[in-house]
Jmol script that loads the backbone (N, CA, C; Angstrom):
load data "model"
ATOM      1  N   MET A   1    -264.987-150.705 157.912  1.00  0.00           N
ATOM      2  CA  MET A   1    -263.836-151.244 158.680  1.00  0.00           C
ATOM      3  C   MET A   1    -263.730-150.470 160.139  1.00  0.00           C
ATOM      4  N   ALA A   2    -263.453-150.919 160.947  1.00  0.00           N
ATOM      5  CA  ALA A   2    -263.252-150.218 162.358  1.00  0.00           C
ATOM      6  C   ALA A   2    -261.815-149.585 162.333  1.00  0.00           C
ATOM      7  N   THR A   3    -261.695-148.295 162.847  1.00  0.00           N
ATOM      8  CA  THR A   3    -260.485-147.664 163.102  1.00  0.00           C
ATOM      9  C   THR A   3    -259.831-148.068 164.380  1.00  0.00           C
ATOM     10  N   TRP A   4    -258.726-148.420 164.260  1.00  0.00           N
ATOM     11  CA  TRP A   4    -257.860-148.942 165.762  1.00  0.00           C
ATOM     12  C   TRP A   4    -256.506-148.391 165.484  1.00  0.00           C
ATOM     13  N   SER A   5    -255.839-148.407 166.608  1.00  0.00           N
ATOM     14  CA  SER A   5    -254.362-147.958 166.884  1.00  0.00           C
ATOM     15  C   SER A   5    -253.607-149.098 167.727  1.00  0.00           C
ATOM     16  N   LEU A   6    -252.305-149.445 167.156  1.00  0.00           N
ATOM     17  CA  LEU A   6    -251.425-150.312 167.888  1.00  0.00           C
ATOM     18  C   LEU A   6    -251.028-149.832 169.284  1.00  0.00           C
ATOM     19  N   LEU A   7    -250.864-148.438 169.417  1.00  0.00           N
ATOM     20  CA  LEU A   7    -250.490-148.014 170.522  1.00  0.00           C
ATOM     21  C   LEU A   7    -251.469-146.929 171.190  1.00  0.00           C
ATOM     22  N   SER A   8    -251.636-146.979 172.572  1.00  0.00           N
ATOM     23  CA  SER A   8    -252.583-146.148 173.115  1.00  0.00           C
ATOM     24  C   SER A   8    -251.948-144.573 172.948  1.00  0.00           C
ATOM     25  N   ASN A   9    -252.698-143.583 173.289  1.00  0.00           N
ATOM     26  CA  ASN A   9    -252.181-142.355 173.258  1.00  0.00           C
ATOM     27  C   ASN A   9    -251.107-142.083 174.236  1.00  0.00           C
ATOM     28  N   HIS A  10    -251.085-142.748 175.460  1.00  0.00           N
ATOM     29  CA  HIS A  10    -250.044-142.610 176.408  1.00  0.00           C
ATOM     30  C   HIS A  10    -248.627-143.296 175.702  1.00  0.00           C
ATOM     31  N   GLY A  11    -248.880-144.362 175.086  1.00  0.00           N
ATOM     32  CA  GLY A  11    -247.694-144.861 174.333  1.00  0.00           C
ATOM     33  C   GLY A  11    -247.176-144.128 173.126  1.00  0.00           C
ATOM     34  N   ARG A  12    -248.043-143.594 172.452  1.00  0.00           N
ATOM     35  CA  ARG A  12    -247.712-142.664 171.471  1.00  0.00           C
ATOM     36  C   ARG A  12    -246.716-141.531 172.038  1.00  0.00           C
ATOM     37  N   ALA A  13    -247.416-140.925 173.041  1.00  0.00           N
ATOM     38  CA  ALA A  13    -246.754-139.572 173.766  1.00  0.00           C
ATOM     39  C   ALA A  13    -245.491-140.072 174.181  1.00  0.00           C
ATOM     40  N   LEU A  14    -245.356-141.254 174.837  1.00  0.00           N
ATOM     41  CA  LEU A  14    -243.997-141.775 175.448  1.00  0.00           C
ATOM     42  C   LEU A  14    -243.011-141.767 174.256  1.00  0.00           C
ATOM     43  N   LEU A  15    -243.481-142.301 173.191  1.00  0.00           N
ATOM     44  CA  LEU A  15    -242.621-142.638 171.701  1.00  0.00           C
ATOM     45  C   LEU A  15    -242.222-141.239 171.392  1.00  0.00           C
ATOM     46  N   CYS A  16    -243.046-140.300 171.195  1.00  0.00           N
ATOM     47  CA  CYS A  16    -242.611-138.868 170.577  1.00  0.00           C
ATOM     48  C   CYS A  16    -241.858-138.283 171.549  1.00  0.00           C
ATOM     49  N   LEU A  17    -241.929-138.438 172.926  1.00  0.00           N
ATOM     50  CA  LEU A  17    -240.981-137.628 174.101  1.00  0.00           C
ATOM     51  C   LEU A  17    -239.578-138.249 173.986  1.00  0.00           C
ATOM     52  N   ALA A  18    -239.632-139.711 173.908  1.00  0.00           N
ATOM     53  CA  ALA A  18    -238.382-140.345 173.512  1.00  0.00           C
ATOM     54  C   ALA A  18    -237.538-139.849 172.432  1.00  0.00           C
ATOM     55  N   GLN A  19    -238.196-139.629 171.399  1.00  0.00           N
ATOM     56  CA  GLN A  19    -237.662-139.181 170.152  1.00  0.00           C
ATOM     57  C   GLN A  19    -237.115-137.735 170.097  1.00  0.00           C
ATOM     58  N   ASP A  20    -237.982-137.127 170.654  1.00  0.00           N
ATOM     59  CA  ASP A  20    -237.654-135.480 170.929  1.00  0.00           C
ATOM     60  C   ASP A  20    -238.037-134.882 172.237  1.00  0.00           C
ATOM     61  N   PRO A  21    -236.938-135.058 173.193  1.00  0.00           N
ATOM     62  CA  PRO A  21    -237.107-134.466 174.576  1.00  0.00           C
ATOM     63  C   PRO A  21    -237.680-133.153 174.831  1.00  0.00           C
ATOM     64  N   ASP A  22    -237.629-132.278 173.556  1.00  0.00           N
ATOM     65  CA  ASP A  22    -237.484-130.790 173.725  1.00  0.00           C
ATOM     66  C   ASP A  22    -239.057-130.655 173.033  1.00  0.00           C
ATOM     67  N   LEU A  23    -239.760-131.455 172.724  1.00  0.00           N
ATOM     68  CA  LEU A  23    -241.141-131.350 171.846  1.00  0.00           C
ATOM     69  C   LEU A  23    -241.821-130.505 172.804  1.00  0.00           C
ATOM     70  N   ARG A  24    -242.712-129.434 172.031  1.00  0.00           N
ATOM     71  CA  ARG A  24    -243.812-128.648 172.849  1.00  0.00           C
ATOM     72  C   ARG A  24    -244.849-129.346 172.835  1.00  0.00           C
ATOM     73  N   LEU A  25    -245.846-129.209 173.808  1.00  0.00           N
ATOM     74  CA  LEU A  25    -246.966-129.770 173.767  1.00  0.00           C
ATOM     75  C   LEU A  25    -247.726-129.549 172.770  1.00  0.00           C
ATOM     76  N   ARG A  26    -247.749-128.662 172.037  1.00  0.00           N
ATOM     77  CA  ARG A  26    -248.569-128.257 170.813  1.00  0.00           C
ATOM     78  C   ARG A  26    -248.224-129.062 169.709  1.00  0.00           C
ATOM     79  N   ASP A  27    -246.967-129.386 169.576  1.00  0.00           N
ATOM     80  CA  ASP A  27    -246.355-130.241 168.469  1.00  0.00           C
ATOM     81  C   ASP A  27    -246.734-131.838 168.948  1.00  0.00           C
ATOM     82  N   LEU A  28    -246.474-132.243 170.199  1.00  0.00           N
ATOM     83  CA  LEU A  28    -246.998-133.533 170.588  1.00  0.00           C
ATOM     84  C   LEU A  28    -248.251-133.761 170.213  1.00  0.00           C
ATOM     85  N   ALA A  29    -249.203-132.836 170.535  1.00  0.00           N
ATOM     86  CA  ALA A  29    -250.648-132.983 170.096  1.00  0.00           C
ATOM     87  C   ALA A  29    -250.844-133.268 168.875  1.00  0.00           C
ATOM     88  N   ALA A  30    -250.026-132.292 167.866  1.00  0.00           N
ATOM     89  CA  ALA A  30    -250.380-132.538 166.387  1.00  0.00           C
ATOM     90  C   ALA A  30    -249.828-133.985 165.900  1.00  0.00           C
ATOM     91  N   ARG A  31    -248.786-134.438 166.533  1.00  0.00           N
ATOM     92  CA  ARG A  31    -248.243-135.827 166.232  1.00  0.00           C
ATOM     93  C   ARG A  31    -248.914-136.900 166.591  1.00  0.00           C
ATOM     94  N   VAL A  32    -249.652-136.830 167.827  1.00  0.00           N
ATOM     95  CA  VAL A  32    -250.491-137.805 168.428  1.00  0.00           C
ATOM     96  C   VAL A  32    -252.048-137.701 167.737  1.00  0.00           C
ATOM     97  N   GLY A  33    -252.272-136.503 167.388  1.00  0.00           N
ATOM     98  CA  GLY A  33    -253.635-136.465 166.709  1.00  0.00           C
ATOM     99  C   GLY A  33    -254.722-136.134 167.861  1.00  0.00           C
ATOM    100  N   ILE A  34    -254.336-135.229 168.993  1.00  0.00           N
ATOM    101  CA  ILE A  34    -255.216-135.050 169.990  1.00  0.00           C
ATOM    102  C   ILE A  34    -255.107-133.610 170.142  1.00  0.00           C
ATOM    103  N   THR A  35    -255.946-132.969 170.986  1.00  0.00           N
ATOM    104  CA  THR A  35    -256.044-131.540 171.480  1.00  0.00           C
ATOM    105  C   THR A  35    -254.578-131.324 172.508  1.00  0.00           C
ATOM    106  N   GLU A  36    -254.312-130.230 172.340  1.00  0.00           N
ATOM    107  CA  GLU A  36    -253.211-129.547 173.345  1.00  0.00           C
ATOM    108  C   GLU A  36    -253.479-129.966 174.758  1.00  0.00           C
ATOM    109  N   ARG A  37    -254.828-130.048 175.186  1.00  0.00           N
ATOM    110  CA  ARG A  37    -255.304-130.053 176.627  1.00  0.00           C
ATOM    111  C   ARG A  37    -254.840-131.426 177.009  1.00  0.00           C
ATOM    112  N   ARG A  38    -255.279-132.309 175.748  1.00  0.00           N
ATOM    113  CA  ARG A  38    -255.278-133.767 176.264  1.00  0.00           C
ATOM    114  C   ARG A  38    -253.772-134.249 176.318  1.00  0.00           C
ATOM    115  N   ALA A  39    -252.709-133.546 175.472  1.00  0.00           N
ATOM    116  CA  ALA A  39    -251.301-133.736 175.602  1.00  0.00           C
ATOM    117  C   ALA A  39    -250.867-133.432 176.621  1.00  0.00           C
ATOM    118  N   PHE A  40    -251.348-132.266 177.498  1.00  0.00           N
ATOM    119  CA  PHE A  40    -250.898-131.695 178.702  1.00  0.00           C
ATOM    120  C   PHE A  40    -251.389-133.045 179.689  1.00  0.00           C
ATOM    121  N   ASP A  41    -252.509-133.489 179.583  1.00  0.00           N
ATOM    122  CA  ASP A  41    -253.091-134.480 180.542  1.00  0.00           C
ATOM    123  C   ASP A  41    -252.168-135.710 180.356  1.00  0.00           C
ATOM    124  N   LEU A  42    -251.860-136.039 179.363  1.00  0.00           N
ATOM    125  CA  LEU A  42    -251.032-137.273 179.005  1.00  0.00           C
ATOM    126  C   LEU A  42    -249.608-137.081 179.682  1.00  0.00           C
ATOM    127  N   VAL A  43    -248.976-135.982 179.308  1.00  0.00           N
ATOM    128  CA  VAL A  43    -247.738-135.851 180.089  1.00  0.00           C
ATOM    129  C   VAL A  43    -247.697-135.979 181.633  1.00  0.00           C
ATOM    130  N   ASN A  44    -248.742-135.108 182.026  1.00  0.00           N
ATOM    131  CA  ASN A  44    -248.963-135.192 183.509  1.00  0.00           C
ATOM    132  C   ASN A  44    -249.165-136.519 184.100  1.00  0.00           C
ATOM    133  N   ASP A  45    -250.074-137.473 183.268  1.00  0.00           N
ATOM    134  CA  ASP A  45    -250.055-138.873 183.731  1.00  0.00           C
ATOM    135  C   ASP A  45    -248.802-139.541 183.689  1.00  0.00           C
ATOM    136  N   LEU A  46    -248.104-139.356 182.645  1.00  0.00           N
ATOM    137  CA  LEU A  46    -246.641-140.007 182.493  1.00  0.00           C
ATOM    138  C   LEU A  46    -245.895-139.504 183.490  1.00  0.00           C
ATOM    139  N   THR A  47    -245.867-138.250 183.983  1.00  0.00           N
ATOM    140  CA  THR A  47    -244.756-137.865 184.937  1.00  0.00           C
ATOM    141  C   THR A  47    -245.430-138.382 186.359  1.00  0.00           C
ATOM    142  N   GLU A  48    -246.677-138.272 186.661  1.00  0.00           N
ATOM    143  CA  GLU A  48    -247.239-138.827 188.156  1.00  0.00           C
ATOM    144  C   GLU A  48    -246.670-140.179 188.234  1.00  0.00           C
ATOM    145  N   ALA A  49    -246.816-141.049 187.057  1.00  0.00           N
ATOM    146  CA  ALA A  49    -246.409-142.513 187.145  1.00  0.00           C
ATOM    147  C   ALA A  49    -245.023-142.643 187.260  1.00  0.00           C
ATOM    148  N   GLY A  50    -244.163-141.696 187.064  1.00  0.00           N
ATOM    149  CA  GLY A  50    -242.623-141.690 187.217  1.00  0.00           C
ATOM    150  C   GLY A  50    -242.079-142.086 185.806  1.00  0.00           C
ATOM    151  N   TYR A  51    -242.686-142.206 184.759  1.00  0.00           N
ATOM    152  CA  TYR A  51    -241.976-142.630 183.562  1.00  0.00           C
ATOM    153  C   TYR A  51    -241.506-141.410 182.681  1.00  0.00           C
ATOM    154  N   VAL A  52    -241.764-140.295 183.046  1.00  0.00           N
ATOM    155  CA  VAL A  52    -241.301-139.001 182.311  1.00  0.00           C
ATOM    156  C   VAL A  52    -240.870-138.034 183.505  1.00  0.00           C
ATOM    157  N   ILE A  53    -239.814-137.581 183.486  1.00  0.00           N
ATOM    158  CA  ILE A  53    -239.318-136.456 184.236  1.00  0.00           C
ATOM    159  C   ILE A  53    -239.388-134.937 183.470  1.00  0.00           C
ATOM    160  N   LYS A  54    -240.157-134.128 184.105  1.00  0.00           N
ATOM    161  CA  LYS A  54    -240.365-133.019 183.372  1.00  0.00           C
ATOM    162  C   LYS A  54    -239.242-131.702 183.918  1.00  0.00           C
ATOM    163  N   GLU A  55    -238.287-131.235 182.985  1.00  0.00           N
ATOM    164  CA  GLU A  55    -237.408-130.343 183.684  1.00  0.00           C
ATOM    165  C   GLU A  55    -237.451-128.884 182.806  1.00  0.00           C
ATOM    166  N   LYS A  56    -237.926-127.955 183.733  1.00  0.00           N
ATOM    167  CA  LYS A  56    -238.102-126.717 183.137  1.00  0.00           C
ATOM    168  C   LYS A  56    -236.893-125.963 182.709  1.00  0.00           C
ATOM    169  N   ASP A  57    -236.921-125.389 181.598  1.00  0.00           N
ATOM    170  CA  ASP A  57    -235.632-124.474 180.972  1.00  0.00           C
ATOM    171  C   ASP A  57    -236.410-123.337 180.504  1.00  0.00           C
ATOM    172  N   GLY A  58    -236.478-122.290 181.282  1.00  0.00           N
ATOM    173  CA  GLY A  58    -237.138-121.117 181.036  1.00  0.00           C
ATOM    174  C   GLY A  58    -238.496-121.260 180.831  1.00  0.00           C
ATOM    175  N   ARG A  59    -238.962-120.964 179.685  1.00  0.00           N
ATOM    176  CA  ARG A  59    -240.302-121.049 179.301  1.00  0.00           C
ATOM    177  C   ARG A  59    -240.641-122.436 178.608  1.00  0.00           C
ATOM    178  N   ARG A  60    -239.720-123.279 178.324  1.00  0.00           N
ATOM    179  CA  ARG A  60    -239.861-124.473 177.697  1.00  0.00           C
ATOM    180  C   ARG A  60    -239.602-125.610 178.688  1.00  0.00           C
ATOM    181  N   ASN A  61    -239.949-126.717 178.320  1.00  0.00           N
ATOM    182  CA  ASN A  61    -239.841-128.056 179.221  1.00  0.00           C
ATOM    183  C   ASN A  61    -238.882-128.958 178.431  1.00  0.00           C
ATOM    184  N   THR A  62    -238.040-129.717 179.124  1.00  0.00           N
ATOM    185  CA  THR A  62    -237.513-130.668 178.509  1.00  0.00           C
ATOM    186  C   THR A  62    -238.039-132.096 179.432  1.00  0.00           C
ATOM    187  N   TYR A  63    -238.111-133.175 178.506  1.00  0.00           N
ATOM    188  CA  TYR A  63    -238.833-134.226 179.021  1.00  0.00           C
ATOM    189  C   TYR A  63    -237.834-135.346 179.057  1.00  0.00           C
ATOM    190  N   HIS A  64    -237.753-136.132 180.200  1.00  0.00           N
ATOM    191  CA  HIS A  64    -236.545-137.197 180.345  1.00  0.00           C
ATOM    192  C   HIS A  64    -237.460-138.433 180.381  1.00  0.00           C
ATOM    193  N   VAL A  65    -237.610-139.317 179.412  1.00  0.00           N
ATOM    194  CA  VAL A  65    -238.250-140.571 179.361  1.00  0.00           C
ATOM    195  C   VAL A  65    -237.357-141.586 180.438  1.00  0.00           C
ATOM    196  N   GLN A  66    -237.749-142.371 181.276  1.00  0.00           N
ATOM    197  CA  GLN A  66    -237.250-143.129 182.177  1.00  0.00           C
ATOM    198  C   GLN A  66    -237.238-144.493 181.754  1.00  0.00           C
ATOM    199  N   GLU A  67    -236.463-144.804 180.760  1.00  0.00           N
ATOM    200  CA  GLU A  67    -236.357-146.077 179.848  1.00  0.00           C
ATOM    201  C   GLU A  67    -236.003-147.247 180.746  1.00  0.00           C
ATOM    202  N   HIS A  68    -235.350-147.099 181.967  1.00  0.00           N
ATOM    203  CA  HIS A  68    -234.904-148.153 182.692  1.00  0.00           C
ATOM    204  C   HIS A  68    -236.079-148.886 183.583  1.00  0.00           C
ATOM    205  N   LEU A  69    -237.153-148.140 183.496  1.00  0.00           N
ATOM    206  CA  LEU A  69    -238.422-148.708 184.556  1.00  0.00           C
ATOM    207  C   LEU A  69    -239.077-149.757 183.856  1.00  0.00           C
ATOM    208  N   PRO A  70    -239.678-150.698 184.609  1.00  0.00           N
ATOM    209  CA  PRO A  70    -240.287-151.855 183.865  1.00  0.00           C
ATOM    210  C   PRO A  70    -241.728-151.394 183.230  1.00  0.00           C
ATOM    211  N   LEU A  71    -242.192-151.946 182.391  1.00  0.00           N
ATOM    212  CA  LEU A  71    -243.577-151.793 181.689  1.00  0.00           C
ATOM    213  C   LEU A  71    -244.640-151.767 182.704  1.00  0.00           C
ATOM    214  N   PRO A  72    -245.377-150.725 182.670  1.00  0.00           N
ATOM    215  CA  PRO A  72    -246.688-150.805 183.524  1.00  0.00           C
ATOM    216  C   PRO A  72    -247.603-152.284 183.490  1.00  0.00           C
ATOM    217  N   ASP A  73    -247.598-152.707 182.525  1.00  0.00           N
ATOM    218  CA  ASP A  73    -248.506-153.718 182.292  1.00  0.00           C
ATOM    219  C   ASP A  73    -247.932-154.938 181.703  1.00  0.00           C
ATOM    220  N   GLY A  74    -246.840-155.257 181.770  1.00  0.00           N
ATOM    221  CA  GLY A  74    -245.906-156.152 180.913  1.00  0.00           C
ATOM    222  C   GLY A  74    -245.051-156.972 181.726  1.00  0.00           C
ATOM    223  N   PRO A  75    -244.391-157.837 181.262  1.00  0.00           N
ATOM    224  CA  PRO A  75    -243.527-158.807 181.933  1.00  0.00           C
ATOM    225  C   PRO A  75    -242.535-158.087 182.614  1.00  0.00           C
ATOM    226  N   ASN A  76    -241.952-158.465 183.967  1.00  0.00           N
ATOM    227  CA  ASN A  76    -241.148-157.449 184.681  1.00  0.00           C
ATOM    228  C   ASN A  76    -239.570-157.659 184.134  1.00  0.00           C
ATOM    229  N   ASP A  77    -239.499-158.438 183.206  1.00  0.00           N
ATOM    230  CA  ASP A  77    -238.189-158.591 182.520  1.00  0.00           C
ATOM    231  C   ASP A  77    -237.832-157.755 181.304  1.00  0.00           C
ATOM    232  N   ARG A  78    -238.824-157.012 180.996  1.00  0.00           N
ATOM    233  CA  ARG A  78    -238.768-155.849 179.941  1.00  0.00           C
ATOM    234  C   ARG A  78    -238.816-154.351 180.655  1.00  0.00           C
ATOM    235  N   THR A  79    -238.105-153.782 179.765  1.00  0.00           N
ATOM    236  CA  THR A  79    -238.025-152.340 180.280  1.00  0.00           C
ATOM    237  C   THR A  79    -238.792-151.423 179.481  1.00  0.00           C
ATOM    238  N   LEU A  80    -239.207-150.169 179.775  1.00  0.00           N
ATOM    239  CA  LEU A  80    -239.955-149.212 178.703  1.00  0.00           C
ATOM    240  C   LEU A  80    -238.783-149.078 177.527  1.00  0.00           C
ATOM    241  N   GLY A  81    -237.550-148.883 178.073  1.00  0.00           N
ATOM    242  CA  GLY A  81    -236.444-148.595 177.103  1.00  0.00           C
ATOM    243  C   GLY A  81    -236.440-149.830 175.933  1.00  0.00           C
ATOM    244  N   ASP A  82    -236.555-151.088 176.355  1.00  0.00           N
ATOM    245  CA  ASP A  82    -236.771-152.230 175.483  1.00  0.00           C
ATOM    246  C   ASP A  82    -237.783-152.041 174.275  1.00  0.00           C
ATOM    247  N   ILE A  83    -238.837-151.558 174.671  1.00  0.00           N
ATOM    248  CA  ILE A  83    -240.033-151.507 173.792  1.00  0.00           C
ATOM    249  C   ILE A  83    -239.703-150.248 172.822  1.00  0.00           C
ATOM    250  N   LEU A  84    -239.462-149.039 173.337  1.00  0.00           N
ATOM    251  CA  LEU A  84    -239.039-147.900 172.764  1.00  0.00           C
ATOM    252  C   LEU A  84    -238.074-148.105 171.743  1.00  0.00           C
ATOM    253  N   ALA A  85    -236.852-149.000 172.038  1.00  0.00           N
ATOM    254  CA  ALA A  85    -236.018-149.191 171.264  1.00  0.00           C
ATOM    255  C   ALA A  85    -236.464-150.023 169.870  1.00  0.00           C
ATOM    256  N   ALA A  86    -237.226-150.832 170.210  1.00  0.00           N
ATOM    257  CA  ALA A  86    -237.804-151.662 169.057  1.00  0.00           C
ATOM    258  C   ALA A  86    -238.838-150.919 168.163  1.00  0.00           C
ATOM    259  N   LEU A  87    -239.348-149.709 168.682  1.00  0.00           N
ATOM    260  CA  LEU A  87    -240.391-148.966 167.885  1.00  0.00           C
ATOM    261  C   LEU A  87    -239.733-147.698 167.184  1.00  0.00           C
ATOM    262  N   ILE A  88    -238.565-147.420 167.824  1.00  0.00           N
ATOM    263  CA  ILE A  88    -237.913-146.192 167.050  1.00  0.00           C
ATOM    264  C   ILE A  88    -237.120-146.552 166.046  1.00  0.00           C
TER     265      ILE A  88
END
end "model"
wireframe off; spacefill off
backbone 0.3
color backbone group
């Protein structure tokens, strides 16, 4: 049987950050099942796309998921928050 996932790693990272905005990249990587470097890349992708705002707090980061934004590849009448609320 083939292995597959319902959500992409970007989607899984967004879901994790929405649930825990103070999540460390190391912990994000462990939850998603990827390397810490890949978690860094995912968060950078999401930040550059405007779906996550990264706020520096000393040595830690806090992540703010922009739930009001439309889905990147879905119908324009749905927001990221609509999907996250259904999944959380």
